[in-house]
C-alpha positions in Angstrom: 131.5 92.2 146.0 134.7 91.2 143.5 136.9 94.1 142.4 140.0 93.3 140.0 142.9 95.5 139.6 141.6 97.1 136.5 139.0 98.1 138.2 136.5 95.9 137.0 133.5 94.8 140.2 131.1 91.8 140.3 128.6 91.2 142.9 128.0 88.2 144.3 124.5 86.9 143.9 122.1 85.0 146.5 123.2 81.3 146.1 126.2 81.5 143.6 129.2 79.1 144.0 131.7 82.1 145.7 135.2 79.8 144.8 133.8 79.3 141.0 132.7 83.0 140.9 135.8 84.3 142.6 138.0 82.1 139.6 136.0 82.4 136.7 136.4 86.6 137.6 140.1 85.9 138.6 140.7 84.4 134.5 138.0 87.1 132.8 140.4 90.0 134.1 144.1 88.7 134.4 144.3 88.3 138.3 146.7 85.6 138.8 145.9 83.0 135.9 147.4 80.4 137.1 148.3 76.9 135.3 146.2 76.3 132.1 144.9 72.7 133.0 145.7 69.6 130.4 142.1 68.2 130.0 138.9 69.4 131.0 135.5 67.1 131.0 133.5 68.3 127.7 131.0 69.6 130.0 133.6 72.1 131.5 134.7 73.1 128.2 131.1 73.5 126.7 130.2 75.2 129.7 133.4 77.9 129.0 132.8 77.7 125.1 128.6 78.6 126.6 129.9 81.8 129.0 132.1 83.2 125.6 129.4 82.8 123.4 130.9 80.5 121.1 128.9 77.2 121.6 127.5 78.0 117.8 131.1 79.4 116.0 132.4 76.1 116.8 129.5 73.9 115.5 130.1 76.4 112.9 133.5 75.5 112.5 132.8 71.6 112.6 130.5 71.9 110.1 132.8 73.4 107.9 135.7 71.2 107.9 136.4 68.6 105.1 135.6 65.0 105.5 137.1 62.9 106.8 138.0 65.0 109.7 134.4 66.7 110.0 133.2 63.3 111.6 136.1 62.9 113.1 136.0 66.3 114.8 131.5 65.5 115.5 132.5 62.5 116.9 134.9 64.0 119.7 132.8 67.2 120.5 129.6 65.2 120.7 131.0 62.4 122.6 134.3 62.9 123.9 134.2 62.8 127.3 137.4 65.3 128.1 139.2 67.9 126.1 142.5 67.9 126.2 144.6 71.3 125.7 146.9 69.4 123.3 144.1 68.6 120.5 144.5 69.0 117.5 140.7 69.5 117.2 142.0 72.8 119.6 144.6 73.7 117.2 142.4 73.0 114.0 139.3 75.0 115.8 141.3 78.3 117.2 142.0 79.9 114.1 138.6 78.9 112.7 137.2 80.8 115.9 139.8 83.4 116.2 141.4 82.8 119.1 145.3 83.3 120.1 146.6 80.8 122.2 146.4 82.9 125.2 142.4 83.0 124.8 142.4 79.1 124.9 144.6 79.2 127.8 141.9 81.4 129.6 139.0 79.1 128.2 140.9 76.4 129.7 141.1 77.6 133.4 137.3 78.6 133.3 136.9 75.4 132.3 138.3 73.9 135.3 136.5 75.9 137.8 132.6 75.0 136.2 
């Protein structure tokens, strides 16, 4: 059983990767967040967004961008190998998703564990 300082608890399920679950739990509950990764793979980023329930919102935000910014964002989203924390796409999508800088950092920390 994992227990955060705020009292949140999490049981490890059979077959779960303990290191991944512990790291994700720590990020979710503000425990020793650690450094923000400069980049994560697109796969990691999308899995983290999925856990936050934001995949659809990202796709909607990209679709709402004006041309040619929309097409450039679609290429990055669909064909990019990595996502850099300092990428212009992150800064563009952040307000559309209603996320703060700290929440984006948390997403990157979580993504790095996946």
